[in-house]
C-alpha angles and dihedrals in degrees: 000000000000110000119238117225106224118180118218112268126231089242090062094059113032145335135192092250096170094058093043093050089047092052094047090050089053093048092051093059111111095233092058100123129218095020121153091239087073089071097057132343116247118189096219103035115161121220110262090220090060093047095048091051094046096051091047093050092048091053102044122078119237111247093225119119114265109190099193088055095040092227139109138056136276120271097269097044090043090051090053094044091053091052087057092052091045088055088054091053090045090058094040096056097053110111091226090057095055090110099020101130093196093057090040095050090052090055093044091049090056091046090054092044091054093045093051091048088052091048091050091051089052100041091113091059114116089231095041094120089056103034103029107039104158089205095057128056116220114264122255121227127181106188092190100035101162109170091008102239098135098046092044093053092043087056092045089056094052107268130129101253130208127181134184137169141173092229112080093211088060091049091051091049091050094046089052092051112034108012107044103036097060091053090065102039109147094005120139113229118273103200121093115258116248118221112238118250104251091212089061119079089211118075115238091228136005119261111275117266122234091202114060099182120143113358100327091117093052093050089049092050088051090051092048091050091050091050087049088053092047091051093050091048090050090053094048107037107006092107090060089061101054114191116258118223117220107231132194088254090059093048088050088060095034113036087180089069094061093103089060095049109143094006126120112230123206113243113224105173144003119219110212132188124211116236142202135189112263114253088217109106091217092059099027090131094053124097112227115211115231107214128153090202140001093209113116098175126008095179109132113259090016102062111157128176144169118246112200105216110206122205113175110304091343135072141185131206119240121188112221133186124217137057105333123229118251093255090062091059092054099047117185101293130069138154089278095057132268137307123230104243088216108044101014087233114153119253114202127216093250091063093047095049094049090051092049093049089050089056093244094125110116134182141228133200104246103177142349121230115212132180114253133183095268103025140305124349119202115213136186111261119250126215086240093060094043092050092046092050093047088053095059116114106209124208114254117236133191103289117221119205121236113243099228117233108181113235090018112055095043093162087078088064085061093054095261097131095161133054094237092054090065092067133072121237095261094056091050089067096071108061097081093053095090094047 
């Protein structure tokens, strides 16, 4: 067997770990924009900065002297050369340099330089033409790609990248990140541009680019397709989500709504809670909401929660902003069962399941989600919206039974034996939109 001459790689000797760790910490911050994680959550996503640094250091030869290969520099020169390579890594891992072509080209040049040195060392190998082609970098394959950090960064550094995984979600993520975009590099968008609705402060699509370099055309097509789907949704079910006008009474309760006073906000969702009659004889006519948490938004500075205001055997839901009380975090349902909102009496799962199977579960509108200038706005529900929502007659679709797996498909224990039965009438309206 003919030996392969493999120079020691930079990753085997030293790395600027402090710079890499600092860049990874910045990248993990939730406000980091344009991160691949915003496309789809993956529970074991690796930092892009770490992936980029590791692949670079695996591909670049260490400058130290290796006698048996007859290559490298003396200690002083090697130390200085490592510092130069470390500077490339330090620039490479900065989030703002993710698509900086000047920085990336410096890194790619070092990878090519090391690869050609390796090819030259192995030019006497009988399979040199196949294994050590100085004009073709080796391919990169991640067999368990997950969130795709490694194959994406390998592709960014100039390698031909391949990714695979057993999980179909991971496969979809990697197709969207490393397979599809290269096919449309430099292509203009194909979809028809949709005019923005003048009544809406947000444009339906971005202004057309004159420069379609990179994947700008693909990105614009995705925006146009999204706008088209929104238009179709508006045509089909828009009347089911009537706009809600911000009144002075609403502003008096919620000063944060003052900028929207007099405006009609587009409702984009209703948040419901299931309910059950209280087992307490004193409140037997009262419907107890079954909610795991009353928190609507836990984002710092944008905390929003629902406050159930009890009056006798009735209650109303009020949406409030600010740091929520501890009681809002817990809701009325836990792993131990539920709690009666009126008497604080415990409600066991046996009672909940029997009521559900008997068809005695109800529902209450807990909050209205509207579209604001900078994101979602949560509003207190009105009787008008709840009555309107209750009057909706949803289309019936082919119902698929749920294959019961005890301990996993717990909804079956509550009499919900078909997938459609888990959804309220409003959510049953959306499936045909993509057809």
